[in-house]
PyMOL Python script that loads the backbone (N, CA, C, O; Angstrom):
from pymol import cmd

cmd.read_pdbstr("""\
ATOM      1  N   MET A   1      62.937  -6.654 -87.837  1.00  0.00           N
ATOM      2  CA  MET A   1      64.376  -6.549 -88.179  1.00  0.00           C
ATOM      3  C   MET A   1      64.853  -5.210 -87.891  1.00  0.00           C
ATOM      4  O   MET A   1      65.962  -5.079 -87.375  1.00  0.00           O
ATOM      5  N   GLY A   2      64.110  -4.162 -88.179  1.00  0.00           N
ATOM      6  CA  GLY A   2      64.634  -2.905 -87.896  1.00  0.00           C
ATOM      7  C   GLY A   2      64.776  -2.478 -86.353  1.00  0.00           C
ATOM      8  O   GLY A   2      65.641  -1.716 -85.921  1.00  0.00           O
ATOM      9  N   ASP A   3      63.854  -3.056 -85.665  1.00  0.00           N
ATOM     10  CA  ASP A   3      63.985  -2.814 -84.159  1.00  0.00           C
ATOM     11  C   ASP A   3      65.207  -3.583 -83.582  1.00  0.00           C
ATOM     12  O   ASP A   3      65.811  -3.113 -82.618  1.00  0.00           O
ATOM     13  N   LEU A   4      65.558  -4.680 -84.115  1.00  0.00           N
ATOM     14  CA  LEU A   4      66.792  -5.365 -83.658  1.00  0.00           C
ATOM     15  C   LEU A   4      68.073  -4.607 -83.983  1.00  0.00           C
ATOM     16  O   LEU A   4      69.044  -4.614 -83.227  1.00  0.00           O
ATOM     17  N   ILE A   5      68.034  -3.996 -85.065  1.00  0.00           N
ATOM     18  CA  ILE A   5      69.328  -3.247 -85.431  1.00  0.00           C
ATOM     19  C   ILE A   5      69.262  -1.889 -84.450  1.00  0.00           C
ATOM     20  O   ILE A   5      70.312  -1.429 -84.004  1.00  0.00           O
ATOM     21  N   ARG A   6      68.217  -1.390 -84.200  1.00  0.00           N
ATOM     22  CA  ARG A   6      68.139  -0.155 -83.322  1.00  0.00           C
ATOM     23  C   ARG A   6      68.531  -0.640 -81.861  1.00  0.00           C
ATOM     24  O   ARG A   6      69.277   0.070 -81.187  1.00  0.00           O
ATOM     25  N   ILE A   7      68.086  -1.727 -81.406  1.00  0.00           N
ATOM     26  CA  ILE A   7      68.429  -2.167 -80.139  1.00  0.00           C
ATOM     27  C   ILE A   7      69.950  -2.467 -79.995  1.00  0.00           C
ATOM     28  O   ILE A   7      70.617  -2.104 -79.026  1.00  0.00           O
ATOM     29  N   LEU A   8      70.396  -3.123 -80.988  1.00  0.00           N
ATOM     30  CA  LEU A   8      71.920  -3.250 -80.999  1.00  0.00           C
ATOM     31  C   LEU A   8      72.642  -2.055 -81.070  1.00  0.00           C
ATOM     32  O   LEU A   8      73.703  -2.004 -80.448  1.00  0.00           O
ATOM     33  N   CYS A   9      72.233  -0.992 -81.772  1.00  0.00           N
ATOM     34  CA  CYS A   9      72.859   0.352 -81.785  1.00  0.00           C
ATOM     35  C   CYS A   9      72.745   0.793 -80.312  1.00  0.00           C
ATOM     36  O   CYS A   9      73.743   1.195 -79.713  1.00  0.00           O
ATOM     37  N   ALA A  10      71.551   0.720 -79.733  1.00  0.00           N
ATOM     38  CA  ALA A  10      71.363   1.250 -78.374  1.00  0.00           C
ATOM     39  C   ALA A  10      72.234   0.671 -77.379  1.00  0.00           C
ATOM     40  O   ALA A  10      72.579   1.354 -76.415  1.00  0.00           O
ATOM     41  N   ILE A  11      72.624  -0.523 -77.516  1.00  0.00           N
ATOM     42  CA  ILE A  11      73.459  -1.292 -76.555  1.00  0.00           C
ATOM     43  C   ILE A  11      74.880  -0.744 -76.708  1.00  0.00           C
ATOM     44  O   ILE A  11      75.509  -0.403 -75.706  1.00  0.00           O
ATOM     45  N   PHE A  12      75.465  -0.640 -78.084  1.00  0.00           N
ATOM     46  CA  PHE A  12      76.770  -0.163 -78.305  1.00  0.00           C
ATOM     47  C   PHE A  12      76.994   1.369 -78.389  1.00  0.00           C
ATOM     48  O   PHE A  12      78.090   1.853 -78.107  1.00  0.00           O
ATOM     49  N   LEU A  13      76.016   2.068 -78.752  1.00  0.00           N
ATOM     50  CA  LEU A  13      76.092   3.548 -78.836  1.00  0.00           C
ATOM     51  C   LEU A  13      74.563   4.033 -78.539  1.00  0.00           C
ATOM     52  O   LEU A  13      73.741   4.187 -79.443  1.00  0.00           O
ATOM     53  N   PRO A  14      74.302   4.240 -77.247  1.00  0.00           N
ATOM     54  CA  PRO A  14      72.910   4.540 -77.077  1.00  0.00           C
ATOM     55  C   PRO A  14      72.279   5.766 -77.761  1.00  0.00           C
ATOM     56  O   PRO A  14      71.125   5.710 -78.185  1.00  0.00           O
ATOM     57  N   PRO A  15      73.023   6.856 -77.866  1.00  0.00           N
ATOM     58  CA  PRO A  15      72.381   8.052 -78.572  1.00  0.00           C
ATOM     59  C   PRO A  15      72.021   7.687 -80.065  1.00  0.00           C
ATOM     60  O   PRO A  15      70.998   8.177 -80.543  1.00  0.00           O
ATOM     61  N   LEU A  16      72.817   6.846 -80.827  1.00  0.00           N
ATOM     62  CA  LEU A  16      72.608   6.469 -82.121  1.00  0.00           C
ATOM     63  C   LEU A  16      71.159   5.660 -82.175  1.00  0.00           C
ATOM     64  O   LEU A  16      70.315   5.886 -83.042  1.00  0.00           O
ATOM     65  N   GLY A  17      71.003   4.697 -81.132  1.00  0.00           N
ATOM     66  CA  GLY A  17      69.776   4.000 -81.233  1.00  0.00           C
ATOM     67  C   GLY A  17      68.566   4.866 -80.999  1.00  0.00           C
ATOM     68  O   GLY A  17      67.519   4.591 -81.584  1.00  0.00           O
ATOM     69  N   VAL A  18      68.643   5.910 -80.171  1.00  0.00           N
ATOM     70  CA  VAL A  18      67.700   6.958 -79.871  1.00  0.00           C
ATOM     71  C   VAL A  18      67.465   7.739 -81.168  1.00  0.00           C
ATOM     72  O   VAL A  18      66.324   7.871 -81.609  1.00  0.00           O
ATOM     73  N   PHE A  19      68.474   8.227 -81.745  1.00  0.00           N
ATOM     74  CA  PHE A  19      68.361   9.000 -82.927  1.00  0.00           C
ATOM     75  C   PHE A  19      67.648   8.338 -84.094  1.00  0.00           C
ATOM     76  O   PHE A  19      66.853   8.943 -84.812  1.00  0.00           O
ATOM     77  N   LEU A  20      68.008   6.950 -84.253  1.00  0.00           N
ATOM     78  CA  LEU A  20      67.364   6.232 -85.287  1.00  0.00           C
ATOM     79  C   LEU A  20      65.919   6.060 -85.138  1.00  0.00           C
ATOM     80  O   LEU A  20      65.175   5.883 -86.103  1.00  0.00           O
ATOM     81  N   GLN A  21      65.500   6.118 -83.837  1.00  0.00           N
ATOM     82  CA  GLN A  21      64.052   5.951 -83.389  1.00  0.00           C
ATOM     83  C   GLN A  21      63.267   7.221 -83.613  1.00  0.00           C
ATOM     84  O   GLN A  21      62.271   7.241 -84.335  1.00  0.00           O
ATOM     85  N   VAL A  22      63.750   8.314 -82.961  1.00  0.00           N
ATOM     86  CA  VAL A  22      63.014   9.542 -82.730  1.00  0.00           C
ATOM     87  C   VAL A  22      63.711  10.760 -83.479  1.00  0.00           C
ATOM     88  O   VAL A  22      63.049  11.792 -83.589  1.00  0.00           O
ATOM     89  N   GLY A  23      64.881  10.720 -83.954  1.00  0.00           N
ATOM     90  CA  GLY A  23      65.517  11.892 -84.563  1.00  0.00           C
ATOM     91  C   GLY A  23      66.141  12.731 -83.454  1.00  0.00           C
ATOM     92  O   GLY A  23      66.502  12.196 -82.405  1.00  0.00           O
ATOM     93  N   LEU A  24      66.277  14.077 -83.678  1.00  0.00           N
ATOM     94  CA  LEU A  24      66.840  14.989 -82.830  1.00  0.00           C
ATOM     95  C   LEU A  24      65.829  15.532 -81.909  1.00  0.00           C
ATOM     96  O   LEU A  24      65.845  16.758 -81.797  1.00  0.00           O
ATOM     97  N   GLY A  25      64.945  14.877 -81.219  1.00  0.00           N
ATOM     98  CA  GLY A  25      64.093  15.294 -80.337  1.00  0.00           C
ATOM     99  C   GLY A  25      64.654  15.426 -78.943  1.00  0.00           C
ATOM    100  O   GLY A  25      65.856  15.289 -78.717  1.00  0.00           O
ATOM    101  N   LYS A  26      63.705  15.712 -77.961  1.00  0.00           N
ATOM    102  CA  LYS A  26      64.071  15.794 -76.513  1.00  0.00           C
ATOM    103  C   LYS A  26      64.683  14.540 -75.981  1.00  0.00           C
ATOM    104  O   LYS A  26      65.600  14.579 -75.161  1.00  0.00           O
ATOM    105  N   ASP A  27      64.092  13.233 -76.526  1.00  0.00           N
ATOM    106  CA  ASP A  27      64.619  12.049 -76.034  1.00  0.00           C
ATOM    107  C   ASP A  27      66.049  11.678 -76.433  1.00  0.00           C
ATOM    108  O   ASP A  27      66.710  10.852 -75.803  1.00  0.00           O
ATOM    109  N   PHE A  28      66.515  12.367 -77.570  1.00  0.00           N
ATOM    110  CA  PHE A  28      67.871  12.290 -78.021  1.00  0.00           C
ATOM    111  C   PHE A  28      68.761  12.888 -76.923  1.00  0.00           C
ATOM    112  O   PHE A  28      69.607  12.246 -76.302  1.00  0.00           O
ATOM    113  N   TRP A  29      68.467  14.235 -76.746  1.00  0.00           N
ATOM    114  CA  TRP A  29      69.266  14.981 -75.838  1.00  0.00           C
ATOM    115  C   TRP A  29      69.295  14.483 -74.406  1.00  0.00           C
ATOM    116  O   TRP A  29      70.298  14.616 -73.704  1.00  0.00           O
ATOM    117  N   ILE A  30      68.206  13.921 -73.997  1.00  0.00           N
ATOM    118  CA  ILE A  30      68.124  13.373 -72.694  1.00  0.00           C
ATOM    119  C   ILE A  30      69.035  12.121 -72.622  1.00  0.00           C
ATOM    120  O   ILE A  30      69.652  11.874 -71.586  1.00  0.00           O
ATOM    121  N   ASN A  31      69.116  11.383 -73.647  1.00  0.00           N
ATOM    122  CA  ASN A  31      69.932  10.151 -73.812  1.00  0.00           C
ATOM    123  C   ASN A  31      71.405  10.614 -73.749  1.00  0.00           C
ATOM    124  O   ASN A  31      72.214  10.091 -72.984  1.00  0.00           O
ATOM    125  N   ILE A  32      71.708  11.620 -74.590  1.00  0.00           N
ATOM    126  CA  ILE A  32      73.059  12.126 -74.463  1.00  0.00           C
ATOM    127  C   ILE A  32      73.573  12.402 -73.054  1.00  0.00           C
ATOM    128  O   ILE A  32      74.626  11.938 -72.617  1.00  0.00           O
ATOM    129  N   LEU A  33      72.741  13.198 -72.380  1.00  0.00           N
ATOM    130  CA  LEU A  33      72.998  13.552 -70.949  1.00  0.00           C
ATOM    131  C   LEU A  33      73.094  12.226 -70.097  1.00  0.00           C
ATOM    132  O   LEU A  33      73.983  12.146 -69.249  1.00  0.00           O
ATOM    133  N   LEU A  34      72.266  11.248 -70.278  1.00  0.00           N
ATOM    134  CA  LEU A  34      72.345  10.029 -69.426  1.00  0.00           C
ATOM    135  C   LEU A  34      73.543   9.239 -69.783  1.00  0.00           C
ATOM    136  O   LEU A  34      74.200   8.689 -68.899  1.00  0.00           O
ATOM    137  N   THR A  35      73.849   9.158 -70.980  1.00  0.00           N
ATOM    138  CA  THR A  35      75.043   8.459 -71.504  1.00  0.00           C
ATOM    139  C   THR A  35      76.377   9.108 -70.875  1.00  0.00           C
ATOM    140  O   THR A  35      77.299   8.378 -70.509  1.00  0.00           O
ATOM    141  N   LEU A  36      76.435  10.420 -70.772  1.00  0.00           N
ATOM    142  CA  LEU A  36      77.589  11.044 -70.231  1.00  0.00           C
ATOM    143  C   LEU A  36      77.627  10.886 -68.770  1.00  0.00           C
ATOM    144  O   LEU A  36      78.715  10.808 -68.199  1.00  0.00           O
ATOM    145  N   LEU A  37      76.533  10.834 -68.134  1.00  0.00           N
ATOM    146  CA  LEU A  37      76.547  10.633 -66.659  1.00  0.00           C
ATOM    147  C   LEU A  37      76.924   9.203 -66.373  1.00  0.00           C
ATOM    148  O   LEU A  37      77.640   8.948 -65.405  1.00  0.00           O
ATOM    149  N   GLY A  38      76.492   8.300 -67.138  1.00  0.00           N
ATOM    150  CA  GLY A  38      76.819   6.950 -67.038  1.00  0.00           C
ATOM    151  C   GLY A  38      76.267   6.043 -68.126  1.00  0.00           C
ATOM    152  O   GLY A  38      75.113   6.160 -68.538  1.00  0.00           O
ATOM    153  N   TYR A  39      77.194   5.061 -68.614  1.00  0.00           N
ATOM    154  CA  TYR A  39      76.839   4.373 -69.794  1.00  0.00           C
ATOM    155  C   TYR A  39      75.598   3.489 -69.628  1.00  0.00           C
ATOM    156  O   TYR A  39      74.859   3.290 -70.592  1.00  0.00           O
ATOM    157  N   LEU A  40      75.355   2.952 -68.419  1.00  0.00           N
ATOM    158  CA  LEU A  40      74.298   1.963 -68.305  1.00  0.00           C
ATOM    159  C   LEU A  40      72.942   2.782 -68.333  1.00  0.00           C
ATOM    160  O   LEU A  40      72.007   2.365 -69.017  1.00  0.00           O
ATOM    161  N   PRO A  41      72.839   3.891 -67.626  1.00  0.00           N
ATOM    162  CA  PRO A  41      71.552   4.652 -67.822  1.00  0.00           C
ATOM    163  C   PRO A  41      71.184   5.003 -69.104  1.00  0.00           C
ATOM    164  O   PRO A  41      69.994   4.986 -69.418  1.00  0.00           O
ATOM    165  N   GLY A  42      72.128   5.350 -69.962  1.00  0.00           N
ATOM    166  CA  GLY A  42      71.995   5.669 -71.398  1.00  0.00           C
ATOM    167  C   GLY A  42      71.461   4.436 -72.208  1.00  0.00           C
ATOM    168  O   GLY A  42      70.617   4.579 -73.093  1.00  0.00           O
ATOM    169  N   ILE A  43      71.934   3.353 -71.904  1.00  0.00           N
ATOM    170  CA  ILE A  43      71.460   2.015 -72.447  1.00  0.00           C
ATOM    171  C   ILE A  43      70.097   1.784 -72.127  1.00  0.00           C
ATOM    172  O   ILE A  43      69.298   1.529 -73.028  1.00  0.00           O
ATOM    173  N   ILE A  44      69.703   1.853 -70.785  1.00  0.00           N
ATOM    174  CA  ILE A  44      68.417   1.594 -70.334  1.00  0.00           C
ATOM    175  C   ILE A  44      67.437   2.554 -70.990  1.00  0.00           C
ATOM    176  O   ILE A  44      66.389   2.163 -71.504  1.00  0.00           O
ATOM    177  N   HIS A  45      67.810   3.789 -70.952  1.00  0.00           N
ATOM    178  CA  HIS A  45      66.878   4.836 -71.664  1.00  0.00           C
ATOM    179  C   HIS A  45      66.700   4.572 -73.117  1.00  0.00           C
ATOM    180  O   HIS A  45      65.595   4.750 -73.631  1.00  0.00           O
ATOM    181  N   ALA A  46      67.779   4.132 -73.852  1.00  0.00           N
ATOM    182  CA  ALA A  46      67.629   4.046 -75.296  1.00  0.00           C
ATOM    183  C   ALA A  46      66.705   2.889 -75.494  1.00  0.00           C
ATOM    184  O   ALA A  46      65.765   3.025 -76.277  1.00  0.00           O
ATOM    185  N   VAL A  47      66.887   1.744 -74.848  1.00  0.00           N
ATOM    186  CA  VAL A  47      66.076   0.579 -75.134  1.00  0.00           C
ATOM    187  C   VAL A  47      64.632   0.885 -74.725  1.00  0.00           C
ATOM    188  O   VAL A  47      63.731   0.406 -75.414  1.00  0.00           O
ATOM    189  N   TRP A  48      64.334   1.651 -73.651  1.00  0.00           N
ATOM    190  CA  TRP A  48      62.979   2.000 -73.317  1.00  0.00           C
ATOM    191  C   TRP A  48      62.375   2.860 -74.354  1.00  0.00           C
ATOM    192  O   TRP A  48      61.182   2.695 -74.608  1.00  0.00           O
ATOM    193  N   VAL A  49      63.070   3.779 -74.998  1.00  0.00           N
ATOM    194  CA  VAL A  49      62.588   4.631 -76.042  1.00  0.00           C
ATOM    195  C   VAL A  49      62.100   3.799 -77.166  1.00  0.00           C
ATOM    196  O   VAL A  49      60.989   3.970 -77.668  1.00  0.00           O
ATOM    197  N   ILE A  50      63.040   2.790 -77.601  1.00  0.00           N
ATOM    198  CA  ILE A  50      62.837   1.889 -78.783  1.00  0.00           C
ATOM    199  C   ILE A  50      61.741   1.041 -78.450  1.00  0.00           C
ATOM    200  O   ILE A  50      60.957   0.786 -79.364  1.00  0.00           O
ATOM    201  N   ALA A  51      61.531   0.551 -77.320  1.00  0.00           N
ATOM    202  CA  ALA A  51      60.491  -0.476 -76.910  1.00  0.00           C
ATOM    203  C   ALA A  51      59.162   0.282 -76.822  1.00  0.00           C
ATOM    204  O   ALA A  51      58.107  -0.250 -77.165  1.00  0.00           O
ATOM    205  N   ARG A  52      59.234   1.530 -76.357  1.00  0.00           N
ATOM    206  CA  ARG A  52      57.928   2.298 -76.155  1.00  0.00           C
ATOM    207  C   ARG A  52      57.088   2.454 -77.377  1.00  0.00           C
ATOM    208  O   ARG A  52      55.866   2.532 -77.249  1.00  0.00           O
ATOM    209  N   LYS A  53      57.648   2.504 -78.548  1.00  0.00           N
ATOM    210  CA  LYS A  53      56.943   2.626 -79.784  1.00  0.00           C
ATOM    211  C   LYS A  53      55.960   1.586 -79.997  1.00  0.00           C
ATOM    212  O   LYS A  53      55.284   1.576 -81.025  1.00  0.00           O
TER     213      LYS A  53
END
""", "prot")
cmd.dss("prot")
cmd.show_as("cartoon", "prot")
cmd.util.cbc("prot")
cmd.orient("prot")
């Protein structure tokens, strides 16, 4: 159930999904950058970070 909530957050607000998974680490900042460069790369990275665990 927790992963489902994180994935939904990753789709609507990718940095939030990554933050809920790993906190303020390097993956969070990479996701911020990817989301600013394009929304889709941010979503892909966020889902990958969540699924990687």
